[in-house]
Backbone as JSON, one array per atom type, in Angstrom:
{
  "sequence": "MKDSRYYLICKCGYERRLNNLSEIEISKIIQKKSEALKNNLIIVSNKEKILIHPETSKICPRCGHKRAVYWQEQLFSADEPMVSFFRCLNCNIVWREY",
  "N": [[19.52, 161.54, 141.72], [17.45, 161.1, 144.45], [14.76, 158.93, 144.92], [11.9, 158.94, 146.74], [9.4, 157.84, 146.64], [6.77, 155.52, 147.29], [5.21, 152.39, 146.49], [2.36, 150.26, 146.16], [2.41, 147.09, 145.01], [1.23, 144.47, 143.04], [1.51, 141.05, 142.0], [-0.27, 140.57, 139.98], [-0.32, 142.78, 138.43], [-1.49, 145.06, 139.39], [-1.04, 148.33, 140.62], [-0.3, 150.93, 142.86], [0.37, 154.18, 143.92], [1.69, 155.16, 147.05], [2.29, 157.48, 148.44], [1.64, 160.34, 150.52], [-0.34, 159.22, 152.07], [-1.74, 158.09, 155.13], [-0.41, 155.83, 157.64], [-2.45, 154.2, 158.53], [-4.35, 154.38, 156.45], [-2.84, 153.2, 154.4], [-2.54, 150.62, 155.49], [-5.21, 149.76, 155.43], [-5.67, 149.69, 152.65], [-3.83, 147.74, 151.88], [-4.8, 145.54, 153.33], [-7.36, 145.19, 152.18], [-6.71, 144.67, 149.47], [-5.04, 142.44, 149.77], [-6.77, 140.53, 150.84], [-8.33, 140.06, 148.62], [-6.49, 139.06, 146.77], [-4.75, 137.23, 147.96], [-1.88, 137.07, 149.36], [-0.17, 138.11, 147.3], [1.06, 140.53, 147.36], [3.54, 143.1, 147.56], [5.52, 145.69, 148.97], [7.37, 148.24, 147.64], [10.11, 150.51, 146.98], [10.43, 153.08, 144.45], [12.87, 152.69, 143.13], [13.41, 150.0, 143.73], [11.44, 148.8, 142.31], [12.05, 147.91, 139.72], [13.23, 145.48, 140.16], [11.43, 143.44, 140.27], [11.04, 142.05, 137.95], [12.58, 139.3, 136.13], [16.17, 138.79, 136.06], [18.76, 139.12, 133.57], [21.59, 138.37, 131.44], [22.65, 140.99, 129.68], [23.9, 143.46, 127.56], [24.03, 146.84, 128.23], [23.01, 149.44, 126.08], [23.65, 152.09, 126.62], [25.4, 152.45, 128.94], [26.98, 150.17, 129.01], [26.82, 148.26, 130.98], [26.44, 144.89, 132.19], [24.17, 143.55, 133.09], [20.62, 143.2, 133.24], [17.09, 143.7, 133.78], [14.17, 142.04, 132.51], [11.19, 141.91, 130.45], [8.31, 140.84, 128.59], [6.06, 141.94, 126.03], [3.02, 141.91, 124.16], [2.78, 143.76, 121.53], [1.83, 144.13, 118.99], [-0.28, 142.62, 116.47], [-1.67, 139.32, 117.12], [-0.38, 137.43, 115.55], [2.17, 138.33, 115.29], [5.54, 138.42, 116.63], [6.41, 138.52, 120.18], [7.49, 141.49, 121.94], [10.52, 142.17, 123.45], [11.47, 143.8, 126.38], [14.04, 145.57, 128.06], [15.69, 146.63, 131.03], [18.34, 148.43, 132.23], [20.32, 147.56, 135.01], [22.1, 149.31, 136.09], [22.03, 152.02, 134.98], [19.34, 152.39, 134.5], [18.11, 152.77, 132.01], [15.65, 152.01, 129.52], [15.2, 149.69, 126.93], [14.2, 148.11, 123.84], [13.75, 145.01, 122.08], [12.96, 143.47, 119.07]],
  "CA": [[18.35, 162.06, 142.42], [16.87, 160.06, 145.29], [13.31, 158.82, 144.76], [11.36, 158.43, 148.0], [8.02, 157.41, 146.46], [6.51, 154.11, 147.56], [4.12, 151.84, 145.71], [1.8, 148.96, 146.46], [2.48, 146.38, 143.74], [0.76, 143.09, 143.08], [1.97, 140.24, 140.88], [-1.28, 140.59, 138.91], [-0.14, 144.01, 137.66], [-2.05, 146.2, 140.13], [-0.01, 149.22, 141.17], [-0.85, 152.16, 143.43], [1.34, 155.01, 144.63], [1.27, 155.25, 148.45], [2.68, 158.73, 149.08], [0.62, 161.23, 151.07], [-1.35, 158.45, 152.78], [-1.33, 157.74, 156.49], [-0.14, 154.39, 157.81], [-3.76, 153.54, 158.67], [-4.9, 154.27, 155.1], [-2.03, 152.2, 153.7], [-2.9, 149.31, 156.04], [-6.54, 149.4, 154.91], [-5.51, 149.35, 151.23], [-3.13, 146.46, 151.82], [-5.71, 144.5, 153.82], [-8.4, 144.98, 151.18], [-6.13, 144.03, 148.29], [-4.52, 141.11, 150.12], [-7.91, 139.63, 150.97], [-8.78, 139.73, 147.28], [-5.46, 138.41, 145.95], [-4.05, 136.2, 148.73], [-0.42, 137.08, 149.51], [0.59, 138.49, 146.11], [1.44, 141.94, 147.5], [4.79, 143.53, 148.14], [5.68, 147.14, 148.94], [8.73, 148.54, 147.21], [10.38, 151.89, 146.56], [10.49, 153.19, 142.99], [14.14, 152.1, 142.7], [13.3, 148.55, 143.84], [10.37, 148.33, 141.43], [12.58, 147.2, 138.56], [13.74, 144.16, 140.53], [10.35, 142.48, 140.24], [11.24, 141.26, 136.74], [13.78, 138.47, 136.18], [17.43, 139.36, 135.56], [19.43, 138.41, 132.5], [22.84, 138.94, 130.94], [22.38, 141.82, 128.51], [24.77, 144.63, 127.6], [23.29, 148.09, 128.11], [23.51, 150.27, 124.99], [24.1, 153.4, 127.11], [26.55, 152.44, 129.86], [27.78, 148.97, 128.85], [26.62, 147.32, 132.09], [26.13, 143.57, 131.62], [22.98, 142.94, 133.7], [19.38, 143.94, 133.04], [15.85, 142.96, 134.0], [13.45, 141.99, 131.24], [9.8, 141.48, 130.37], [7.82, 140.8, 127.21], [4.7, 142.43, 125.79], [2.47, 141.72, 122.82], [2.44, 145.12, 121.1], [1.21, 144.1, 117.68], [-1.3, 141.58, 116.35], [-1.3, 138.04, 117.73], [0.5, 136.65, 114.68], [3.5, 138.93, 115.36], [6.25, 137.98, 117.84], [6.43, 139.38, 121.37], [8.57, 142.45, 122.02], [11.25, 142.06, 124.71], [11.95, 145.05, 126.96], [15.13, 145.41, 129.0], [16.04, 147.82, 131.82], [19.68, 148.29, 132.8], [20.36, 147.63, 136.47], [23.04, 150.36, 136.47], [21.58, 153.38, 134.63], [17.87, 152.35, 134.41], [17.56, 153.01, 130.67], [14.83, 150.93, 129.0], [15.24, 149.53, 125.48], [13.43, 146.95, 123.42], [14.23, 144.22, 120.95], [11.84, 142.8, 118.39]],
  "C": [[17.68, 160.92, 143.19], [15.35, 160.09, 145.16], [12.74, 158.2, 146.02], [9.89, 158.02, 147.87], [7.92, 155.92, 146.75], [5.24, 153.68, 146.85], [3.65, 150.53, 146.33], [1.73, 148.24, 145.12], [2.05, 144.94, 143.95], [1.29, 142.35, 141.86], [0.98, 140.24, 139.73], [-1.14, 141.84, 138.03], [-0.73, 145.24, 138.33], [-0.93, 147.01, 140.73], [-0.68, 150.48, 141.68], [0.25, 152.89, 144.19], [0.82, 155.27, 146.05], [1.64, 156.56, 149.14], [1.46, 159.52, 149.52], [-0.54, 160.48, 151.72], [-0.83, 158.14, 154.17], [-1.07, 156.23, 156.57], [-1.45, 153.61, 157.94], [-4.4, 153.35, 157.29], [-4.16, 153.2, 154.28], [-2.39, 150.8, 154.18], [-4.25, 148.85, 155.53], [-6.46, 148.98, 153.45], [-4.87, 147.97, 151.09], [-4.07, 145.33, 152.25], [-6.77, 144.17, 152.78], [-7.85, 144.23, 149.96], [-5.63, 142.62, 148.61], [-5.65, 140.1, 150.32], [-8.37, 139.17, 149.59], [-7.77, 138.87, 146.52], [-4.58, 137.42, 146.68], [-2.52, 136.23, 148.6], [0.38, 137.4, 148.25], [1.13, 139.91, 146.2], [2.83, 142.1, 148.09], [4.83, 145.05, 148.06], [7.14, 147.43, 148.65], [8.87, 150.03, 146.93], [10.45, 151.91, 145.04], [11.76, 152.54, 142.44], [14.07, 150.57, 142.71], [12.29, 147.96, 142.87], [10.89, 147.53, 140.25], [13.03, 145.79, 138.89], [12.66, 143.09, 140.55], [10.49, 141.55, 139.03], [12.51, 140.42, 136.87], [14.99, 139.17, 135.58], [18.0, 138.48, 134.45], [20.76, 139.07, 132.17], [22.54, 139.68, 129.65], [23.23, 143.07, 128.63], [23.94, 145.88, 127.32], [23.87, 148.93, 126.98], [24.03, 151.63, 125.44], [25.39, 153.29, 127.9], [27.43, 151.2, 129.76], [27.67, 147.97, 129.99], [26.09, 146.0, 131.54], [24.91, 142.89, 132.21], [21.77, 143.83, 133.5], [18.21, 143.07, 133.51], [15.08, 142.99, 132.7], [12.0, 141.57, 131.43], [9.4, 141.52, 128.91], [6.39, 141.3, 127.15], [4.31, 142.14, 124.36], [1.98, 143.08, 122.34], [1.67, 145.15, 119.78], [0.17, 142.98, 117.64], [-0.76, 140.23, 116.85], [-0.37, 137.2, 116.85], [1.91, 137.23, 114.59], [4.21, 138.47, 116.63], [6.15, 139.0, 118.97], [7.61, 140.34, 121.28], [9.21, 142.32, 123.4], [11.75, 143.44, 125.14], [13.03, 144.73, 127.98], [15.34, 146.73, 129.74], [17.37, 147.55, 132.49], [19.62, 148.43, 134.32], [21.32, 148.71, 136.97], [22.46, 151.75, 136.22], [20.07, 153.5, 134.42], [17.29, 152.69, 133.05], [16.75, 151.77, 130.25], [14.99, 150.89, 127.48], [14.49, 148.27, 125.13], [14.08, 146.27, 122.23], [13.03, 143.49, 120.37], [12.21, 141.39, 118.04]]
}
């Protein structure tokens, strides 16, 4: 299924869906956000969104593909280790490792 949604994404974590907006409205949003955050903005399609995270060698549990993007989050208390999330670059499944 082809995904034609577009997003405004900032390295700080800000994300906004841009569908159903005119080019003028999108330009105003980008200008406002870029003034506040200085060149941290990129516009990507939903499919390209996963490429913002770094890539690593990891075998996908669903399709066996050997490449994935990854990120870490602190899901539990501060004295617990971070949780690593992976997303397969082939089938887009997300899994985590503790």
